[in-house]
Each structure stands twice: as C-alpha cells, then as structure tokens.
N, C-alpha and C positions, 0 to 999 in steps of 0.2 A: 549393746557392747560396740557393734559395728560403727553405729551413727556417731557415739563418742569418740571411736578412734577416726574417723574421718573429719569430724569436727576439729581434733586436736591435729591432723595432718594439714588442716586449713590454715590453723594459727601459724603452722611453721611455713607457710607460704608454698605448700605442695597441692598441685592440682592434678586431678586423676586425667590420665590420658590413654588412650588405645592405639596400638599398631596391627592393622588388618593387613595379612600377606597370604599368598596363596599358600604357604605352607604353615603358617603360625597366626595366632591371634595372642598379642600381649598386652597386658594391662599392667600398667606403671603409673607411679606418681613421681613428678617432677617441679623443680621449681627453679630450672636452667633458665627460663626466659627472663628472669628477674636479675639474674646477675651475669651480664655479658662480660666476656674477657676473664673471667675467674673460672679455673678448671673445677669442672664437678665432680663430686665422690659418687661413684657407683656402689651401691650397699645391696650386697647380695644375701638372702637367706638361706637358711639351712633346710633339710629335709623335712618336710610339713608345714602348714601353716601357709602363710603368704606373707609378702614383704611389709606390710602395716602392723600386722599383728607379731611378728618378729622383732621390729625395730621400733615400734612405739615408744618404749622409753628411752631412745637415743633422739627422736627428732628434734626436740626444742635445742639441746645441747650441739648437734651436729649443725642444724640450719643458721646457728649464729658465725660458723666458720666456712661453711662451704655449700653452693648449690648441690642439690641432691638429687639423685635418680633412684627411685626404688622400685623395681620391676618385681612381678610375680614370676618365677621361674617357671617354665613350661610343664604342664601338668600338676601345677598347683596354684591355689588362688582362682583367679579369674582368666589365667592364661593356659593356651593348649596349643599342640601342635598335630599336624597332619603325617609327619616324619615319624620313622622309627625312634623310639624315646634313647638319648644318649648323651652323654657330656658335651659331645660336640655339637650336638642340637641345642644345648643350652648356650655354649659359647655363640654359636650362630644367631641366638637369638637376642644375646647382649649386644652383639655388634650391629645387629638390625636397628636396635633401639638408638644406640648411638649415631646411626645414620639417619635415624628419622628424626633426632633431635639438631642434626648437624654438629655434631661433636668429634673432633679428631682425637683427644685425649682425655683420659679420666685417670683420677687415684680410684682404688678399688678395696673395698673391705668386703670380705666374705668369712662366714661362719659355718664351720663343719661342711656338708655338702657345697655350700656357697664358696668355700675355699678352694675346693676342687675346681669350681667353674671360674674362680680368679687366675688359677694357676693355667688351667686351659686358655685365658684369654693371653696370659704372658706367653705359652707356648706358640699359640695359633695368629696372635696379632701383638706381637711386643711394642710395636710402635706406637699402640692405643693404650699403653698402660704406663702411668706414672708412679706415683707412690703404691705401695701394697701394704694392705693390713690382713694379716689372717688370724682368725679368732678359734681357737679348738680345730684346727684342720691342719693332718699331717703332709696332705698334698703327695708330692712323689716319693715320700719316704715310707709310706703305707703299704705294707706288703700282705702276701697270703698268709703268712705267720701271725701278723696283727690282727689278720680278719676272725682266724680261728680262736685268737687269744680273746678277743672280743666277745665272741658268741659263748665261750666258754664262761668268762665270767659272768655273763648274764643268763647262763642257761638256755640258750636257744641253739637251734639245730639250723637254721637259716637266718642270713642277716635280715631279710624280709620280715621274719618272724618277731623281731624287734621294731623295726623302722616302719612298717606299714599294717597299723593295728585293723583287726577286724570288727571293733566294737568300741562302745565307750569303756567298757572295763580294760581293754587292751591299751586302749589313748591314756588311762591313767598310770598304768603301768610303764608305759614309754615316759610319760614325764616323771616318774619316779627315778627312772634309769639314768635320767639327765639332769637332774636337780639334786642338790645335798637335800633340801627340805622342800619337795614339791609342795603345792597347795592341793589339797584335796576337792575334787571338782562333785558336786552331787550328781548322781548316775543321769537326770534329764539333761544337765548341762554339759556331762561328758558325751553321751550319746549326740545332742546337737551339734559339738566341735568336731566330733567325729564324722558325721555328715558332711559338715561343711569343708573339713579339710583333706580327708581322705575316700569317702565313698565313690566319687564320680570317675575318681583317675588311678584306681587301685592297682589294675592292670598296668598301667604305664609307668606308674612309680616302682612295682616291682622289676620291671624290665631296665628301670635306670639305675637300681641298686646291682643289676646283673651285668649291667654293660660297664660299669665303673672300674672291675677288674681288669678288663679288657682295654681299658685306655690308661694302661700303665705309662706315667709320664716318669722319664729320665732327667734327673736333677741335672747332670752333665750337660743336657740339651735346653735347658730352659736359660734363658738370657738374663738372670738374677742380677748379675755384675753389670749390666747396663742401666739398671733402674737409677734413677735419680737420686735416691736416697736409701739407706739401708731398710730394709723392712720391718714393720711392727708386727711382733708374734704375741697375741695377749692369750692366755691360757687359764683356764680354772684348774687349782690346786687339786682339787678331788674329782677330777673328770674321771669316771670309768669309760666312757665310750673311747677316747684317745688319751690315754693317761699322760701327765705331765712329762714322762721322761720321752715320751713323742714331740712334747714342744721343745724342750731342750735340744734334742737333737735336730729339730728343724732350725730353730734360732742359729744354732752353730754351724749347720749345714749353709745357710744362706746369708750369714754373717749379719743376722738381725738383732734387733732389740727385743728381748722377751721380757712381758710383763706378767707377773703370776699374781693370781687374784686368788687368797686363801678365803677359805669360806666358800667356795663356788665349783660347781662341776662342770657338765659340757655347756652351760648356758648362762656365763657369766655375765652376759649384757641383761640378764633377767635378775640375776641372785646378786649381783655387785654393781648395781645400775650406775651409782655414783662415782666409784671408783673406776668403772668401764670406762664412762663418758670423760671422765676427766683424762685418761691416758690416751684416748684416742684424740682427744681435741688438742692436749700437749704435743701431741707427735705431729698433727696436720699444721699445728702454729708455729713448730720450730723450725727455722729456716735449716738449721744444720743438725739433724738427728744423728745419733751414733749408736751402734753397737752396744750391747750390754746386757744388764740383767736387772730388774726392779720387781722387789717382793711387796705387794701390798696386803698387811695383814687384816685378818677378819677383825671386825670390831666385836 
C-alpha cells in the first residue's frame, strides 16, 4: 500500500523531503519547487496516520490548483521531535518547514487535530497565513464540557482511550467512531496499521492530547478578521467526535462559509471524497468567496 501511495504522490508532482533540526526531524511531501510564484497550500492531517494516508484522496484534485506541502506532524508518520510534545511544538515544526522551503505565506487546510494546528499558526504567526480551511475542527470553541460530552458519546473515560489505540482491535473501534460506515479491516491488516501509526510514539501522542486543553485559544485573540478571505469550514453532518452544531457555531463566529457533507462523519475527505474535493477546489479557485452555508446531500 505504501508503494502505491507514493506512486500516487509522485504522479501529483510531490517529492519526499526531510528537515533535520537539533530539536526535530520532519518528513514532508512538496511540489513547491515546480510552481514558483503561486501561494502553496499547507495540508495538515489529523490525529493518527500520516500526511499521505490522510490526504491520498485529495492529491490529484488539489495538485491541479495549488503547489502542496504535506508534512507528517511531529510524532506521527516519519516525523519526531526531541522537545516536549505540544501544540506549540507542532506549530513550530510547520514554521520550520516553511523556512526550509523559503516560503513566507501559505494557505492552510487542517482536519480535526490539524485544524487546531492551523489555528495555532494563525495565533503564533498570523503574517504567514492566507486562506484558512477548517475540516471538522472546532478550534477555539472546543471547551472542557465538549470534551466530556465527546467521551460520554463514545463510552470512554479518557480522551486517549478513543484516539490512541493499543491494538489492532482498538484501531478498528477508532475507525468506527470517525466514519459513518467504516471499512472492516482483517485483523492482520489492523495490527499492521496500528504498528505503523501508533505503536512507536504512543506516549508522545498521549502527551499531545493532554496538552491540547492547556493550549486553549481565545477567539477574540485570533486575527481572523485579518485573513484575506472568509474561511471555509467543511463538516461531516454525522460527525460524533465534533458534532455539526460545533461547525455551525464556528462558521458563525469566524464569519466563514460552512459546507455540510451529508452521509459523512468525522472523516468527510474519505467518505465524501468527490464532494469534499469539489468544495475545497471551488473555494481555492474563487477570487471572492463569501460567508454562507451549503449542504451537499448524500447520494
């Protein structure tokens, strides 16, 4: 599967790159060199997996409209860090990638935890953020009450019990939680994916989850009104991690355009790939996007 994904990335013009720093080693894919003068899209994956597996279904569509940067977040995929795991460390890694590529400013798309990283970029380095695309990620509106409600919905005592599986069976349970109709993985496949995605950096990933509530962002302190265009907010209508009501509140709070994808849960880029890609490409191609709401019915 890895070879097939890397062939797909190569067809989209992406080349693997490495950033080696005293505090971090970041693996990422880039097509920036082939498109000088065009603002890149920094695409930030969610909690689990890596950039390529998270965004494989979007590569062909996105590569037609923007040069791309797809980093593995620290302690995921092939990236790691020597500092304490935190959201600020992730933001620092993203800035280091931009510096390594000689890029001043990017548009950013982040899903779930990647959306928190995108908001962290806006908070810590607003001058480097252009357009903002948030996918099933409530960012500054995510409260301790929301955390407890999420745990109650999924019958877990700790957030890490949901997001940091300890076995292939746990990984299947995570897939079931984030998708409306998750594919069933044979046990050997689930065990192999678990070993690749979680086993090596499990303690660091738990620390990232513990850090997130301490990095509470205040919407009033985020310069959303300085963005060059209204943000795009994309949400799976049947998301049980962050319910649609959270997306509606976020879009209203940041004066964004909300696209609701029916028939999708927390991973709309997987479950409604064509509709998701169309919404993102339309937004990036529109010179003057406006706030509003679009509902895309399930087929």
